[in-house]
C-alpha positions in Angstrom: -149.9 145.4 23.9 -149.4 141.7 24.5 -146.5 140.6 22.4 -146.8 136.9 23.1 -145.7 135.0 20.0 -148.5 133.2 18.2 -148.7 131.0 15.2 -151.0 131.2 12.3 -153.5 129.2 14.2 -153.3 131.2 17.3 -151.4 128.5 19.3 -148.0 129.1 20.6 -145.3 127.3 18.7 -144.0 125.5 21.7 -147.4 123.8 22.1 -146.2 121.0 19.7 -145.2 120.5 16.2 -148.4 118.7 15.3 -151.3 121.0 15.7 -153.8 118.4 15.0 -152.7 116.2 17.8 -152.1 113.1 15.7 -149.5 112.0 13.2 -145.7 111.9 13.0 -143.5 112.3 16.0 -139.8 111.9 16.9 -136.9 113.3 18.9 -134.3 114.1 16.3 -131.8 116.8 17.4 -130.0 119.4 15.3 -127.2 117.1 14.2 -129.4 114.4 12.8 -131.6 116.8 10.9 -128.4 118.4 9.6 -127.2 114.9 8.4 -130.6 114.3 6.6 -130.4 117.5 4.7 -126.7 117.4 4.0 -127.3 114.0 2.4 -129.7 115.7 0.0 -127.0 118.3 -0.8 -124.8 115.3 -1.6 -121.3 116.9 -1.0 -119.3 114.5 -3.2 -121.8 114.6 -6.1 -121.7 118.4 -6.0 -117.9 118.7 -5.8 -117.3 116.0 -8.5 -119.9 117.3 -10.9 -121.6 120.6 -10.2 -118.5 122.6 -9.0 -117.1 122.1 -12.5 -120.3 123.6 -14.0 -120.1 126.5 -11.6 -116.5 127.2 -12.8 -117.4 126.8 -16.4 -120.1 129.5 -16.2 -118.8 131.6 -13.2 -115.1 131.6 -14.4 -112.2 131.8 -12.0 -114.4 133.8 -9.6 -116.5 130.7 -8.7 -115.3 130.7 -5.0 -116.4 134.3 -4.6 -119.7 133.6 -6.2 -120.2 130.8 -3.6 -119.7 133.4 -0.9 -122.2 135.8 -2.6 -124.7 133.0 -2.9 -124.2 132.1 0.8 -125.0 135.6 1.8 -128.2 135.6 -0.3 -129.4 132.2 0.9 -128.6 133.2 4.5 -130.7 136.4 4.1 -133.5 134.1 2.8 -133.0 131.8 5.7 -133.4 134.6 8.3 -137.0 135.2 7.4 -137.7 131.5 6.7 -136.4 130.5 10.2 -138.2 133.4 11.9 -141.5 132.4 10.4 -140.9 128.9 11.6 -140.5 130.1 15.1 -143.8 131.9 15.0 -145.9 129.4 13.0 -146.2 125.9 14.4 -147.8 124.4 11.2 -145.9 121.4 9.7 -145.7 121.3 5.9 -142.7 123.5 5.1 -143.1 125.7 2.0 -146.7 124.5 1.6 -147.9 125.7 5.0 -145.8 128.9 5.0 -147.3 130.1 1.7 -150.8 129.1 2.7 -150.6 130.9 6.0 -149.4 134.1 4.4 -150.7 134.3 0.9 -153.8 132.3 1.3 -155.0 128.7 0.9 -155.3 129.0 -2.9 -151.7 130.1 -3.5 -150.6 127.7 -0.7 -151.9 124.6 -2.4 -150.4 125.8 -5.7 -147.0 126.1 -3.9 -147.5 122.6 -2.3 -148.0 120.9 -5.7 -145.0 122.8 -7.1 -142.9 121.5 -4.2 -144.0 118.0 -4.8 -143.2 118.3 -8.5 -139.8 119.8 -7.6 -138.8 116.8 -5.5 -140.1 114.4 -8.0 -137.9 115.9 -10.7 -134.9 116.0 -8.4 -135.5 112.4 -7.4 -135.8 111.3 -11.0 -132.6 113.1 -11.8 -130.8 111.3 -9.0 -132.2 107.9 -9.9 -131.0 108.4 -13.5 -127.6 109.6 -12.3 -127.2 106.6 -10.1 -128.1 104.3 -13.0 -125.4 105.9 -15.2 -122.8 105.9 -12.4 -123.7 102.4 -11.2 -123.6 100.9 -14.7 -120.2 102.5 -15.3 -118.8 101.3 -12.0 -119.8 97.7 -12.6 -118.3 97.6 -16.1 -115.1 99.6 -15.4 -114.2 99.1 -11.7 -115.6 95.6 -11.2 -114.9 94.4 -14.8 -118.4 93.1 -14.9 -121.0 92.9 -17.6 -122.6 95.9 -19.3 -125.8 96.6 -17.4 -128.4 99.0 -18.7 -128.6 102.1 -16.4 -132.3 101.5 -15.6 -131.6 98.2 -13.9 -129.1 99.9 -11.5 -131.7 102.6 -11.0 -134.3 100.0 -10.2 -132.0 98.3 -7.7 -131.4 101.5 -5.7 -135.1 102.4 -6.0 -135.9 99.2 -4.0 -133.5 100.0 -1.2 -134.6 103.7 -1.1 -138.2 102.6 -0.9 -137.5 100.4 2.1 -135.7 103.2 3.9 -138.6 105.5 3.2 -141.0 103.1 4.7 -139.1 102.9 8.0 -138.7 105.6 10.7 -136.8 108.6 9.6 -134.2 108.2 12.4 -133.1 104.9 10.7 -132.3 106.9 7.6 -130.6 109.7 9.6 -128.2 107.3 11.2 -127.1 105.7 7.9 -126.9 109.0 6.1 -124.8 110.5 8.8 -122.1 107.9 8.0 -122.3 108.4 4.3 -122.2 112.2 4.6 -119.2 112.1 6.9 -117.2 109.9 4.5 -117.9 112.2 1.6 -116.8 115.2 3.5 -113.6 113.5 4.6 -112.7 112.8 0.9 -113.2 116.5 -0.1 -111.4 117.8 2.9 -108.4 115.5 2.2 -108.3 116.9 -1.3 -108.5 120.5 -0.1 -105.6 120.0 2.4 -103.5 118.2 -0.2 -103.9 121.1 -2.8 -103.3 123.9 -0.3 -100.5 122.0 1.4 -98.6 121.7 -2.0 -99.4 125.2 -3.1 -101.3 123.9 -6.1 -100.6 120.6 -7.8 -100.4 120.7 -11.6 -97.6 122.6 -13.4 -99.9 125.5 -14.0 -101.5 125.5 -10.5 -100.9 127.9 -7.7 -102.7 129.1 -4.6 -103.7 132.7 -4.5 -106.5 135.0 -3.5 -107.1 136.1 -7.1 -110.3 134.0 -7.4 -111.8 136.3 -4.7 -111.0 139.5 -6.6 -113.6 141.7 -8.4 -111.8 141.0 -11.7 -112.3 137.3 -11.3 -115.9 137.7 -10.2 -116.8 139.6 -13.3 -114.7 137.4 -15.7 -117.4 134.9 -16.2 -121.2 135.1 -16.6 -122.2 136.5 -13.2 -125.9 135.7 -13.7 -125.5 132.1 -14.7 -122.6 131.6 -12.3 -124.6 132.9 -9.3 -127.6 130.9 -10.5 -125.6 127.6 -10.4 -124.0 128.6 -7.1 -127.5 129.1 -5.6 -128.6 125.7 -6.9 -125.8 124.0 -4.9 -127.9 124.8 -1.8 -130.8 122.8 -3.1 -132.6 121.0 -0.2 -131.4 123.1 2.7 -135.1 124.1 3.5 -135.9 120.4 3.9 -135.2 120.8 7.6 -138.8 122.2 7.9 -140.3 119.1 6.4 -139.2 117.1 9.5 -140.8 119.5 12.0 -143.1 116.9 13.5 -140.2 114.5 14.1 -137.7 116.7 15.9 -137.1 117.6 19.5 -138.0 121.3 20.2 -138.9 122.1 16.6 -138.8 125.9 17.0 -135.2 125.8 17.9 -133.9 122.7 16.2 -135.2 123.5 12.7 -133.8 127.0 12.9 -130.4 125.9 14.0 -130.2 123.0 11.5 -131.2 125.3 8.6 -128.6 128.0 9.3 -126.0 125.4 10.1 -126.6 123.7 6.7 -126.5 127.0 4.8 -123.3 128.3 6.4 -121.6 124.9 6.1 -122.6 124.3 2.5 -121.4 127.8 1.5 -118.0 127.6 3.1 -117.5 124.0 2.1 -118.1 124.5 -1.6 -116.3 127.8 -1.6 -113.1 126.1 -0.3 -113.6 123.1 -2.6 -114.0 125.3 -5.7 -111.0 127.4 -4.6 -108.9 124.2 -4.3 -110.0 123.0 -7.7 -109.0 126.2 -9.3 -105.7 126.3 -7.4 -104.8 122.8 -8.5 -105.1 123.5 -12.2 -104.5 127.3 -12.2 -107.2 129.8 -13.1 -107.0 129.7 -16.9 -106.6 125.9 -17.2 -109.4 125.3 -14.6 -111.9 127.3 -16.6 -110.8 125.5 -19.8 -111.1 122.0 -18.3 -114.5 122.9 -16.7 -115.8 123.6 -20.2 -114.2 120.7 -22.0 -114.0 117.9 -19.4 -116.3 118.7 -16.4 -117.0 115.1 -15.6 -113.4 114.1 -15.2 -112.1 117.3 -13.7 -112.3 116.4 -10.0 -111.0 112.8 -10.6 -108.0 114.2 -12.3 -107.3 116.7 -9.5 -107.9 114.1 -6.8 -105.6 111.6 -8.4 -102.9 114.2 -9.0 -103.0 115.7 -5.5 -103.6 112.6 -3.3 -103.4 109.5 -5.4 -105.3 107.1 -7.6 -106.3 105.1 -4.5 -108.5 107.9 -3.3 -110.1 108.2 -6.7 -111.1 104.5 -6.4 -112.5 105.2 -2.9 -114.4 108.3 -4.3 -115.9 106.2 -7.1 -117.6 104.0 -4.4 -118.6 106.9 -2.3 -120.1 108.7 -5.3 -122.6 105.9 -5.4 -123.3 106.1 -1.7 -123.6 109.9 -2.0 -126.3 109.6 -4.7 -128.0 106.9 -2.6 -128.0 109.2 0.5 -129.4 112.0 -1.6 -132.2 109.8 -2.9 -133.2 108.7 0.6 -133.3 112.3 1.7 -135.3 113.4 -1.4 -137.7 110.5 -0.9 -138.2 111.4 2.8 -139.0 115.0 2.1 -141.3 114.2 -0.9 -143.2 111.6 1.3 -143.8 114.3 4.0 -145.2 116.8 1.5 -147.6 114.1 0.2 -148.4 113.1 3.8 -149.3 116.7 4.6 -151.7 116.9 1.7 -153.2 113.6 2.9 -153.6 114.9 6.5 -155.4 118.0 5.0 -157.5 115.7 2.9 -156.6 117.6 -0.2 -155.4 114.2 -1.4 -157.0 110.9 -0.3 -156.9 110.8 3.5 -155.2 107.4 3.5 -152.0 109.3 2.5 -152.0 110.9 5.9 -151.8 107.5 7.8 -148.9 107.0 10.1 -147.4 103.5 10.4 -148.2 102.2 13.9 -144.8 100.6 14.4 -142.3 102.6 12.3 -144.0 106.0 12.9 -143.5 106.9 9.3 -145.8 108.3 6.6 -145.9 104.7 5.2 -148.6 105.0 2.5 -147.3 108.4 1.4 -143.9 106.8 1.1 -145.2 104.0 -1.1 -147.0 106.5 -3.3 -143.7 108.5 -3.7 -141.9 105.4 -4.8 -144.6 104.5 -7.3 -144.6 108.1 -8.7 -140.8 107.8 -9.4 -141.3 104.5 -11.4 -144.4 105.7 -13.3 -142.8 109.0 -14.4 -139.4 107.5 -15.1 -140.8 104.7 -17.2 -141.7 106.8 -20.3 -138.1 108.0 -20.5 -136.9 104.4 -20.4 -139.3 103.3 -23.1 -138.4 106.2 -25.3 -134.7 105.2 -24.9 -133.7 108.7 -23.6 -130.0 109.4 -23.3 -129.5 109.1 -19.5 -126.4 111.2 -19.5 -128.4 114.1 -20.7 -131.6 113.2 -18.9 -130.4 113.6 -15.4 -129.0 117.1 -16.1 -132.3 118.2 -17.7 -134.4 116.9 -14.8 -132.1 118.3 -12.2 -131.9 121.7 -13.9 -135.7 121.9 -14.0 -135.9 121.0 -10.4 -133.4 123.7 -9.5 -135.5 126.2 -11.6 -138.5 125.2 -9.6 -136.6 125.9 -6.4 -136.0 129.5 -7.4 -139.7 129.9 -8.0 -140.4 128.6 -4.5 -137.7 130.7 -2.9 -139.2 133.8 -4.5 -142.7 132.9 -3.5 -141.7 132.1 0.1 -139.7 135.3 0.4 -142.9 137.2 -0.4 -144.9 135.0 2.0 -142.5 135.8 4.9 -142.7 139.5 4.1 -146.5 139.5 4.0 -146.8 137.3 7.1 -144.8 139.5 9.4 -146.5 142.7 8.0 -149.9 141.2 8.9 -148.7 140.0 12.2 -147.1 143.3 13.2 -147.7 144.1 16.8 -148.0 140.5 17.8 -144.4 139.5 17.4 -141.0 140.7 18.5 -139.1 140.1 15.3 -137.0 143.1 14.4 -137.4 145.0 11.2 -134.3 143.6 9.6 -135.6 140.0 9.8 -139.3 140.8 9.3 -138.9 143.2 6.4 -135.4 143.9 5.1 -134.2 140.3 4.8 -137.3 138.9 3.0 -137.6 141.9 0.7 -133.9 141.6 -0.3 -134.3 137.9 -0.7 -137.4 138.4 -2.9 -135.5 140.8 -5.2 -132.4 138.6 -5.3 -134.2 135.3 -5.9 -136.7 136.9 -8.3 -133.8 138.3 -10.4 -132.2 134.8 -10.6 -135.6 133.3 -11.5 -135.7 135.7 -14.5 -132.2 134.7 -15.4 -133.3 131.0 -15.2 -136.3 131.6 -17.4 -134.2 133.4 -20.0 -131.6 130.7 -19.9 -133.7 127.6 -19.4 -132.1 125.6 -22.2 -128.7 126.3 -20.7 -129.8 125.4 -17.2 -131.3 122.1 -18.3 -128.8 121.3 -21.0 -131.5 120.7 -23.6 -134.1 122.5 -25.8 -137.1 121.7 -27.9 -140.2 119.8 -26.9 -138.8 118.2 -23.7 -137.6 121.6 -22.4 -141.1 123.0 -23.0 -142.7 120.0 -21.2 -140.3 120.3 -18.3 -140.9 124.0 -17.7 -144.7 123.5 -18.2 -144.7 120.8 -15.5 -143.6 123.4 -12.9 -146.1 126.1 -13.8 -148.8 123.5 -14.6 -148.6 121.9 -11.2 -149.0 125.3 -9.5 -152.0 126.0 -11.7 -153.6 122.6 -10.9 -153.1 123.4 -7.2 -154.8 126.8 -7.5 -157.8 125.3 -9.5 -158.1 122.4 -7.0 -158.2 124.9 -4.1 -160.9 126.9 -5.8 -162.9 123.8 -6.3 -162.6 122.8 -2.7 -163.6 126.3 -1.6 -166.8 125.9 -3.6 -167.6 122.2 -3.1 -165.7 121.0 0.0 -165.3 123.9 2.5 -164.1 121.6 5.3 -161.2 120.4 3.1 -160.5 124.0 2.0 -160.3 125.1 5.6 -157.5 122.6 6.3 -155.2 123.7 3.5 -151.8 124.6 4.9 -151.9 122.1 7.9 -154.2 124.4 9.8 -155.1 123.8 13.4 -158.4 122.2 12.6 -160.2 120.1 15.3 -160.2 117.0 13.1 -161.0 113.4 13.7 -158.0 111.1 13.4 -157.2 110.0 9.9 -159.4 107.1 8.9 -162.3 108.2 11.0 -165.7 109.0 9.4 -166.0 112.5 8.1 -168.3 114.8 9.9 -171.8 114.9 8.6 -174.7 117.2 9.2 -177.9 118.5 7.7 -176.2 121.1 5.6 -174.5 123.3 8.2 -170.8 123.4 8.7 -169.4 120.3 10.4 -167.0 120.5 13.4 -164.0 120.6 11.0 -165.2 123.7 9.3 -166.4 125.3 12.5 -163.0 125.0 14.1 -161.3 126.2 11.1 -163.4 129.3 10.8 -161.5 130.6 13.8 -158.5 130.8 11.5 -158.8 133.9 9.3 -158.0 133.6 5.6 -155.3 136.0 4.6 -156.7 138.7 2.3 -155.9 138.0 -1.3 -154.2 141.2 -2.6 
């Protein structure tokens, strides 16, 4: 049997990253894609904030939990990358789920992905507002500025970067990411070089023992460890703008996963080593915000704490640019498919960016953040609630995509050369692991988001509600607009360029639908 690799549309993946022949393009290599996604991961933000939360819930076994999380995310990535090799459609999670589980489920996943990035963006804007306001008042001895003015200022800059070509952002974010990593590495070396730091600190392998791993809440600890990988799958969102996408996206994805896992494992080990196991867990519970600054000042010096205060702002900014870029490309994909207004699928003739989708992304951030500002919400709690909800949505997407990869390779059996470990074992194990953590997140949603009551209900409902809206919308398109329905998932449809007149006829299927009918709809069930 001919085992030539084919994508969902029947075209070989090497034929190009844009199956419709128009749209975004670029020549980014593995390292620039790595920089874009690592900016989203925000190394300094994670180490100075989220690592303490991981230690608080995971206990002294936090470093070991990072390694376990790395294995789980790597297992997920194997199937995710393999599917990317065999399916040339852009659109990341949206197109993957649509190609495997059907257009109805795919559009639901697409809207969940958009909601996820909106929540994460809102969380980061709020966090920048809090950190920026504090920096102006404490470090610069300036006036007290309301957090939302700082958030608005960075929103303007982020919007400008989103409007320009993605490679402009990649170059800037590469510098920001490198500086963040240097600060954390200097901290690690200082702690391990001194054999600890504080009077109670010491360096040992005890955090990697079974006793330490089970000393905390393994479910919540592993959940927060997984959330530290948020954004690694964003590599696939830039498929149309990279050189040799089948290879570049796979390399960048695995590179990010392995780097993040090892980097945060060592950083959490250094944090625990500085304070000592018992003291570290206590401080992570009572003073998570100041924990890293205390350790950094004690191990290296207050001068690096001052530097880190500035880099914290650039870290949040870099993460915002990356979030905005990925969100814009999801919106752009739905515009290209005409699920949303086709103008959203327009590419800027000079900057080669999804310009209109980028503007819409910027507007969405302002419109959705505004009610929280008018309600005088506590920003110090708000960014955690929004970020935790976004992480919860990630677990839902990871579980759904694991199922999609499993089903995809089962249906494509005989037409690919992917071995059984990658095509079946890895996605099945990932689905069980991610699904278990999703259940843990559902049961502990108030803990994950740091809040309860009406807002918690609204936030959780926004995730499931967006998926339901996507499903209903797809069903409406199937009944009323079959040409649009045929496009869902960035299918290889022989479409006119965006902005051209839609095909018309006397009632029969237009050329869009006729071309799409060559692409079989995966059976539902």
